[in-house]
N, C-alpha and C positions, 0 to 999 in steps of 0.2 A: 411378386419374384425373390428368388432364395437365391443368393450365389453360393458355391464351394470352392472356396476357393483352391483346393487341394485339385480338383479334379477337374477346375473350370468349366462345369456343367452348370447350366440355370434352371431351376426348378419354379412353375408359378404353378399356385390353387387357385383355381378354379369353385367357385362355392355353387351349392347347386343344393335347391330345397329338398328336402323328402319328408313325410307324413312331421311337417310344422319343425323339426329340426334342420339347423342348416350344417351341410357335412363339407370340408374340406377336401377336394379332389389333385391331390399333384401329379403334374405333367410333369418329365424331364426334358430337359432345351438342352442343345447344344448350343454351340459357339456357329454363327452365321443363320440360327434356325427361327423360324417367322410361323406363326400359328396363322395362318390361312381364311380358315375356316371351321366353324362348330355348330352341336347340336343337343340340345339336351333331352331326358329322358331315351335314351335308345337303348333295345334290349338285345343284347350279343347272346345268339342261339348257340347252347352246348349242351342240351339234354339229345336223348337218341328219339325219345320217343314222345315227351312233354316239355313242357316250358317250366316246367319247375326250379331244377336249375338254371335257367336263365340267370343272366347278370343282367343290372340298371344300371345303367352313364352315362359319360360322355364322350360321344364321336371328334376327334378332331383332325384335322388335315394339316398338317406344316408343310413347307418346301421340302423337306426330306421324310417323312413318316404319315403313315393313319395310325395313328395312335386312339386306345379306348380306355378309358379312365374310369375305374369302377370303385365302387366302397365295400362292394359284396366280397367274400371270401371264397374261393374253390376250396372245400373240405375236401372234397372227393381225392384230388390229387395236387401231392406235396413237390412244388416247384424246387429240386434244388441246383440247375445252373440259372443262371441272374446274368445277363450278356450287360456289360454296361454301356453301352451304345441306345440297347432298346429296351423298352417294358417287356413286359410280360402276354400284352396283348397288343403289340404293334407291330405294322407290318413296312419294311422299308417301301418306297414308294417305287424304288427301280422293280422291287419283286414282286409287282402287282400286272400279273399279265394279261385280264380284261376285267372289267369293270360291269357288271350288270347290275339293269335298274328294273322292277319289276312294280306294279300297280298288279293287285290281285281280286282287288273289287271289280277293276277292268276287264282284266283278263288281258290286259299288257304289258311287254320285258322291252329291253333296249340296252345293247351293247352301247356302253359313251365312250366317246373316243377325244381327244382334244378337240376344245371349241365348237361342243356339239350342243344344239339345243335338245332342250327335254322336256315335252308338251304336256304332262302329266307328272303328277306329285306323287314319289315312292314312296310305297308302302314296306318296300323292300330292298335290301342293298347286298347283293353277292361276290366278295372278290375272291376271283382264280387266284392264286400264286403261283410263280414259276416253281416256289419248292415246293409244290401239290400239296399245299393247302387249300383248302375253301373256309373261308369267313361271311360268317351268314349274317345281319345285324336289320331289327324292326324298329319300323317307324309306326308304330301305334300312336303311341301318345307323344311323339314330339311333335313342333310344326313342321307343316306343310313345305313352306315357304324355306324354312331353316335345311331341310331335310333335302330339298332340291337342290340348294347352295352349296351345302356340302357334296354329296354325289358329282354335282356340277366341279367341283374343286379336286376331288380324286382323281378326275380322269383326266385334267386339263395336266397337273401336275406331273401325273403320272406318264403322261406324255412330252418329254421335254424337246424343243425343235432344233437346238443346239447343244455342243457337248457342254460348253459351259454355264448351261443351266443346269447341269449336272450336280448335285449336292454338295458333292464334294470339295468344288471351287470355293464357294461360300463359306463354308466349314475350316478350311485350311487357309485359309485367306486373313478370317478374323483369330483362328489358332492360335497359329503360329508366327503369323507379322505383324510387325507395331509398326511407329508413323518413323521410326528411324532406318527401318529396312533391315533390320537385325531380327533372327530367329527368337519366338520367346516360347516360355514353357521349356527351356531347357531340351527342346529337339534336334537330335544330332541330324547328318546327312545320311546315317543308317541303318535310323530310324531304332535307335537303341536294341538289337538285335546281332546277332553273331553272323547269322544270315550272310553272305557276299554277294550284294547285288549285280553283279557286272555290268556295271556302268563305268569302271574306272581300270586303268590296265594291270594297275599292279594282283587284282584278283583275279582274270585271265592267267597273270602270270603264276601264281598259285597255283591254279589247274592246271596248268603245262606239266610244272615239276609234277602234281601228283600223283598224274597217268605216265608219266616218266613220257612223255611227247616230245623229245630231245630236238627232231626236226622241223619241228611248229615255232611260229612265233604270233608276238601281238601287232596286230595291225591297225593304224589311225587313220589311214587312209579316207575313213568317211565320217573324220572331223566335222563336225558343223554339218554333219548331213549331206556334206556336197556332192556323195555319188550314188546314194541309193536313200531315198524317205523312212523304207521302209526297217533298214539293216542298222542295230546300235554303232554309235562311233567308233567300239572298240570290239573287234573279235581277231581269231583264229585263224592262220594260211599258214600254207606249207614255206620254208624258208628259202625254197627256188622260185618262188613266185616274187616279185619285185612289185614295189609298190607300183608302177607307171604299170606296169603289163595291167594289176589287176584294175588300172584306171580306164586304158582300154582294151580291155575284155567287158568291163559291166557294161558297155550299150547294149550289147549283143544279147545280155541274160535279163530275162519278163520282169520288168521293174527295175533293171539294173543291180540284182541281188546274184552277190557274188558270193561262186561256194564258201560254205560255212563248219569250220570243225568243229565237231559236238564234242568226240572221246576218242582215246588211246587206248588199245589194249595190251599189258604184257610186252604180247607177244610183237609189238609193233604195228598192228593192224590197226585204221584209223575208219571211223565213219562219219561220214561226212556228208552237209544237207545242198541240195544244190536246183534251181529254179531252171524250168527249163529253158532251152536257147532260141530264143524266136527269131531268130535269122539263120533256115534252112542253111544257107549257102556257107555260113560260116560252124555249122553244127558238128561236121566231125574234125576241122582243124583243132576247135577249141575245145571237145572232146581229149580229144590225144594230147594238148596240149595240160588240162589240168587233170588225169591223168597219169601223163610223164611225173607230174610236180606231188602227186600223190605218192607215185610209187617208189621214185628217191626218198620221199620221208621215211619208206617202209626199211628196216636195217638187212633184212632180205630181198627188199626189191619186189617183191609180193606184187601177184595182179591184183586191179581195180575192178569189181564188181558192179555193175549201175544198175540197181532197182526202182521200176518205175513204179510210184505207188497209187499213179490215176489209175493205169491198168487194172491194179492186182486188188484194190482195196472198193468200196462202198464210197459212192461221193456225199457230197455235204445234204444233199436231196433226202438220198434215201437212209443216209442215220436222223434226220430230221423227223422224217416221215413215222419212221419206229420210236423215236422216243414218244412224239403227241401220240400213237398207237399205245405205248405203255403206260401215258398219263390217264387216257380211258379207261386206260382195264382197271387201274387200279385207285382213281378216285372217285369215278362214274356211277361206273358200271356195279350191282352188287359184287361181294367180295364173299366168296364160299373157295376158300382157295382147294380143297378136298374134291369141288366139282370138276371133272373131265373138262366141261366147257370153257371154264375159267383159265385153266393149264394149260388149254388145247390156242386159248385167246393172247395168251402172252405167249406160246411158239409163235405163234402166227406173226404177232407183229414184229419179228425178225430184230427183237434188238438185242437178246445173248447171240443169236448166229452172227451179229455184224461186232461183238465183243471178240468174239470166237476167232473171227477172222483177223480182228489186228493184232489179238496174241498171237495165232496162227504167223503169220507173215513176218513178225518180232522173233520169233523164234526160228525161224530161217535164218534170218539177217545174222542172230547170234551164233548157228551154226557156222555161217562164211567167215565171222570174225574170228572163232573161237575153234572150229574144227578145219578150218579151210588154210587158215592164218592170212587172209586176203581183205585188204579193206572195202568197202561197201560205202558205194554211194546210195542217198536215197534222194531220187528224183520224182517232185513234182512242179506243177505248171508253175506256181509262185511263192513256193515251199514256205507255206503260212498255216497250213492245217493239216490236213493228214502227215505230214513227214514230224510237225512237234509232238505227236503220239506214239510213233511209232523210234522216232529218236529215242524217247521218251523211255518205252517201256524196255528195248535194247538195253538202254546203260539201269534199268534198274532189275532186268534179269543178271550181267553179267557184276556188275560192281555193287560189291557190300556197301560201301560207301551211301550209295542212293537210296538205301536200306535205312539206314538211321534219319530222323525228325531233321535235323539241319542239312545233311545231304538233300534229301528229299526237296527240300525249300529251296536249294541252291538249283536241283535240277528245273525245276518249274520257272524259275527266275532266270535260268540259261534259256530254257530252249522251248518257252513260253514267251515269257514279257519280253527280254529283249530279241530274241530271235523274230517279232513281230508278229505273233498270234494277233488277230484282229478281234477281241476281247469287245471291244465298242459295237463293232456289228453281230459277231456270232451270237453275242449276249442280248441284241438287240434291243439295248439299252435307252436307244431313242426313237423306238418303235417304229421307226421308217420304212424298213423293206424286211417281210418278212421272210423273202426267199434266202436273203443273207444271214437268216438266224440258223445254228446246229452247235448242239449240244457237245461239238469235241471235249473242252477238257472234264465233263463232266464222264465220256466215253472213259478218256482214260484213267479218273478215276474209277471209276466199275473198273478195268482193266486191273489196275493196282490191286483194287479187293479184292478181284478173283485171286489172283497170286495169293495176296493175302490169305485168304481162305484156308487152300492149299497149305501153305507153308507158315502159319499163325508166327512164331517164333522169332522168323527171321526178322522181320519189320518192329522199327522202335515203337512205332506209332498204331492208333488202335483205328475202327471204323467210326467211332465218334468224330476223331482225328477229320478224316475222310469226308464226312460230311459237315461238322462244322466249314470246312476249307471251302468246300462248294455252298454253302449258305451265303458266305462272305463274299461270294460273286453277286449278291443282291445289296451290297451297301456302299452303297458309291462314296465311301471319304477312301478310299485302297488305291493307291497308284497301279498296283497289282493288274486288275482288271477293268483297270476305268476307261483304258484307250487301245488303241490299235498299234501303235507303235511307239518308241520313245521318242521319237521325232515329234509325234500330234501331241504328246503332253508338252515339249516344251515350247509347241508355236501355241498352242491352246493358253498355255500358264501365264505366259507374255502377254496374251492379247488380252488376258482379261484382268492381271495386274494392271494392265496403262489404262484400260476402264475404270478400274477403281481405283487408283490414282497409287498402290501400294508399289514402295519403294523396295527393290527387292536385293540391295545391296550388291552382293558378289555376287549374288546366288546368278547360274543361267536361267532359270525358273522354280516356281513355284513348288518348297517340297513336297508334295504329298506321302505320308505313312508309310510304308510297306505292310500286306497283310500281315506280315510275320511278324511283325511286333503286339505278337497275341493280347501284351499288359492294357495295350486299348479296347478290347472287348471282354475280355477274361480277369477275374485274378487267379493269384496261383494256383490258390486250392484249386479252380475249377480247371485249369490249363493240366491238371495231375489228370485229369481223364484222358490227354492222350496218350498218356503210358504204357506203353503194352510189358503188362509185367511178365509177361514169356520170352522176353528176346534175350535173345544171346549173341550182343553184339560184340564189335571191338573192344570197347573197351568194359562191356560186362561182368562181373566178378563173378567168383561162384569157389564153393567150400569141396575141395578135396580132403579127405584124411587128414581132416582140421588145419590143412594150411588153404588162406586164402589165394587164388591163382585169378589169372584173367585170361579173358580168349582174346589172342592176339589173331590177327590174318598177317599171313604171309604167303608169299611166293606160291609156295608148293598148295597149297588150298585152297589158292583166288582165283587159280587158272586150276580147272581139272584137268588132269592128264588120262587123254582117254587112250582104249586098247583099240585095235584092229578100227583106225582114221581111216575113210574112204580115201582116196589119190585124189580124185575126180568129182567133180560137179557137173554132170549133166547140162549138158549146153542147155541157156533159155531158161533152166529152173524161176528164176528171177522175173524175167520182163516175158516169158511165154507161158507160166505158170497163170493160168486165169483165176481166180475166185468163184471155188464152187460155193453154192447155198446152200447143199445141207448134207456135205461131207467136210474131210479136213483127213489132214497128212495122218493122224494122230488116228480115225476112226480104221486105218488099215492094221492099225494093231492089235486090233482086240483077239482074243485068244481062242481065234476061229482056225484050225488050221486047215479046211478046204478054200476057205479064201488069202490064206497067207499065200499056200502052193499056185494059185492064181494069177497072184500080185506079186511085180517083180518088185523087191526094198530097193528104196532109192537109197542115193547115201543119205539125203536129211533124215529117210526116218530109220536110217540103220544108228545116224549120232542118234538120235530122242530114245533108241530101243537102248542102247548102250548107257548110255545118261539113266535112266530111267531103272537099268537092272544095277545099279547098286545107290546106296543110300547117300540121299540128297547133303550137299554141304553146306550149312547155314549161311557160313560164311564166306561162301564159294558163286559159284553158277548157277542157280536157280531158273527152270523149265516149265512152265506150268501145264497140265495137263490137258488136253483140250476135248477130250467126247465131251458129249452133249452131256451125260449122266454128273459131269467134275466143276459145269458152271451154274453157280447158283442163282437167284433174285438176289440182292442188294436188297436186304428187307430195311434196316435200320432207315435206309434213306426211301424208297419207295413204299415202306406200307407203316411210316411211323405216324403219320397222322389219322390212321383208316383204324377208328375204333374195334371192328369187329377182328383186327386180325392182330389186337393186342393179346400179349398172354403176359399177367399180371403174376409177377413174382417168378417169369420166368424169361426163356431165349437165354440166347450167349451173354447178357446179362450178370447172370446167376456166376455162370463159371469165370466170369470176370471178376467179380465181388470177392470169391474164394480165395482168385489164385493171388489177386491184390492181395487180399490178406497174407497170404503163405509168402510172398513178394517181400511185403515188409518184417514181415519176421526175420527170416533170412537175411534182411536190411541190419536190423539191431543186433540179431548176431555176428554180423561181420564186424560192426560196430565194436560191441563189448569184446571178439577176438583181439581188435587190431590193439583196443586199448589193453588188455591182458600183455600184449608183446609192446607195448611202450611206444605205437603209433598214433600220432592224431586222427581221430577222425576227418574225413574229408566231407563237407555238404556235398550233396546232389547237384549238378548245373541246373541251376532254376529255383531251387528248393528256397526258401526262405530260412535266415539263420537258425533258428529256433525251429526248425522241423527237421527231424531226422530223414523223412521219408517222401518218394516221389510220387509215391500211390496215393491214390483218392480213397482208397478204404483202407482202413488201419487196423494191423491186426492187435485183439487183446487179449485178456488174461484167461476170460471165458469164452465158450463157441456162442455166439452169437448167430440169428437165425437171419433171414436175408430182411433188409428192410421191408415195410410195408409197400415204401411208396417205388422199387424197382418195380421195371415191366420191358418188354422186348422195347418196347419204344423210347428207355432211359437211354439220356436222359434231355427227351422230347417229351411233349405231354401233348395226345392229340386232342384232351380237354379243353376245348376252347377254339380251338384252327380247324375244326372240320364238321362237318355236319351234312347229316343225311333227312333226316326229320322226314317225314312224307304229311304230317297235319302242322297245324296251326302258323298255314302260310302258303304258301306256292310251292306246290311239291316239284322237286328238281328234275326231277323223268318229265315234267308235263311238255316241259319247256327246252329241255335238255335233249330230247331224245333226238337224234340226228342232225342238232347244232354243230356251228362249225368254234365251238368250243376248244381255244386253243389252236384254230386253223387259220384265222383271221380277226381279223382285229372292224372287221364289218358286221351292220347289225345282223339280230338274228334274222334265219331265216322263215321263220312263223308270226314276226312280230308286227304290230299293227302303227304304227307310227316311227 
């Protein structure tokens, strides 16, 4: 073993003999990580049609990941981005969806679960991953018993029976806590990041002041989680509601979830989330009291409109089924994007239809807040799923702060993590109940990508950032995606600390690092891929007539002034307008004059038409276009591991490469202009002191062609992470045709053992 004192990581070197030579293969081991099982002389299949490009090495299972250690180099693909927690061929166990073992000589195959037996010696192992990868290993030269043991170990450790068996507990306990009870390695409560975690009253206070919500206050009635276990200890409520009233009302709401303030519009309208009222006898009285308190918080005492999300949006079962179909289409079925069958299959999955449904409903809420100047309550049975998506999208459309990197991260922290979205259940980290699994957070990221795709200069971050954020859900080290609510983190942390005799000192619970501390995973150089070179933000600089100016947000361009504002909203639009499967409000805005004459334009349609008739203000309100032709497949996420879909030296990354170089050149010129005027240049936030640019690709004196390693999959590589080969092993189609891959953890329908 070799310990790196700077990073706190340990590297073990395994000795492998090949052609009478001794080769040292290093494997990175994190704090608290142990090697459970291993097997030598394993072949990782990476070729498309033959085995000549396959890699030979050692397959290792730890309590954190599946690691493949090889001495071979991938000459065809240059890897540009390296994760500090994972190697090139590592897969976190939390990312493993299914473990399939195959014996092609006997024609047997089995989907392994925890504590299952395997009656045959596997010749092949296929890992189906939650990030759409399929990774395939062959054991032709490996010891049969060793191969069986490592397969069983992977299946067992990828199905933890208890939250405290997730690797994050061991990692945090060993990495950050010593015998004295004080945190080690300089980890501070905020994780070393600027992103507010909303776990203290001061951060809620700042958000109240930022949005101008003068008639709202921070409430501490849930300190110690005495009122509701799924709510944060601190949240925001109307000033007119006393703590005693909130305690009294809480017992009538589902799981005692009192209404939560999300955001305030500059015109005074508020966005609020609320669980359903369990007692029908108390419903009318409570509705009146809550609405009255929200009305009092509005400067004009405007009305409050309630939107029932359970009635107007798809349920979690429909969303999960659509996501499963997309995975089947993108990963298992043959890829031919030009074929009508592939495109029609994608449409029939209904995934993009559901994306459009959430965008459409969010736009309707935007109309109420911006156009009608009324407050809106988003109501859902438990207010922990659909409300997270809609409230986040509404704020993203209305508030440009949330389109910056720090602002977006604070939005996720506020509306998902602290509001009690059940990440543990929805991500199915314990693989206990497939019925609770649902990719709601990924659905939200896809909706964000759709808006970003239509208004690329309005966002500070890139689709690479969104993809990496999605992948981070499967690295079980971060508090962000590991628990169902803050109370669950506290309770399990205390229990784990007691069982391991970890003194917490003044801490209430173990301090897990938030995912927002990106230095945990990437170097500053690699984090530069998160930066959008086209961003026109509040602090973005430009050069006009030789003078450096900054784009500043004012109330004038923050909230668009609308002409021809409708004076009333048809009764029941939000509660009575059911979700249409194949149509949208915006569908009726097509330039078909016969259709326009037949359909009476609603106030919402008029609002949308008026907004789209004017140039978009990138630092004001943004509304997505919702025709089916305006929504696209998020290629970087869905197709990055598909070799057939990969475009060498093509795709959006080519434009990103050129724009980055131009942005870098502009930044250098701006610094020179400041120096000419006697102003000391200020380095960009997050950039190293010696670096003048936040761009990944730098400007040069000569016009350089696009690097050879660029492709539509950049910065991810399909090489070694996806295999469709139909020879030299059991063809995938032979036993996957009709199998319940990704839909069940049961054994395959046609297995013989």
